[in-house]
C-alpha positions in Angstrom: -0.1 0.0 0.1 1.5 3.4 -1.0 1.6 6.4 1.2 -1.6 8.0 -0.3 -3.6 4.8 0.0 -2.4 4.4 3.6 -3.5 8.0 4.4 -6.9 7.5 2.8 -7.4 4.5 4.9 -6.4 6.3 8.1 -8.7 9.2 7.3 -11.7 6.7 6.6 -11.0 5.1 10.1 -11.1 8.5 11.6 -14.4 9.3 9.9 -15.8 5.9 10.8 -15.2 6.4 14.4 -16.5 9.9 14.7 -19.9 10.5 16.6 -22.7 11.1 14.2 -23.1 14.7 15.5 -19.5 15.5 14.5 -20.1 14.3 10.8 -22.2 17.4 10.1 -19.2 19.5 11.2 -16.7 17.7 9.1 -18.8 17.8 5.9 -18.3 21.5 4.9 -14.5 21.1 5.5 -14.3 18.0 3.2 -16.6 19.5 0.7 -14.4 22.7 0.5 -11.3 20.6 0.0 -12.9 18.4 -2.7 -12.5 19.4 -6.3 -16.3 19.5 -6.8 -17.6 21.5 -3.8 -21.2 22.0 -5.4 -23.4 20.8 -2.7 -26.2 22.2 -0.5 -25.6 22.0 3.2 -28.3 20.2 5.2 -29.5 22.4 8.1 -31.8 20.7 10.5 -33.3 21.7 13.9 -31.6 20.5 17.1 -33.0 17.3 18.4 -34.5 16.9 22.0 -31.0 15.9 23.5 -29.3 18.8 21.8 -32.0 21.3 22.8 -31.8 20.2 26.4 -28.0 20.7 26.3 -28.4 24.2 25.0 -31.0 25.1 27.7 -28.8 23.6 30.3 -25.8 25.6 29.3 -28.0 28.9 29.0 -29.2 28.4 32.6 -25.5 27.8 33.8 -24.6 31.0 32.0 -27.4 33.0 33.6 -26.2 31.8 37.1 -22.4 32.5 36.5 -21.5 34.2 33.2 -18.0 34.8 34.6 -17.4 31.0 34.6 -17.5 31.1 30.7 -14.7 31.9 28.4 -15.3 34.6 25.8 -15.0 33.5 22.2 -12.3 36.1 21.7 -10.1 34.5 24.5 -10.5 31.1 22.9 -9.5 32.2 19.4 -6.4 34.1 20.5 -4.8 31.1 22.4 
């Protein structure tokens, strides 16, 4: 197996082991890297579990906003 084939196999393994919710994050990146990036993104509403996570985080933020890291601080690290 040549280097490119081995790399493709390794990348496929990474994709195969990703949680389903991460695949939607990966798709735009791969589409942008592909020669033919002519596709329409699929945007769907959050499911019940995702909605509950969002509401929980919003409640935590209302209680202690100082415990959250501003986006600007994250992008400069």
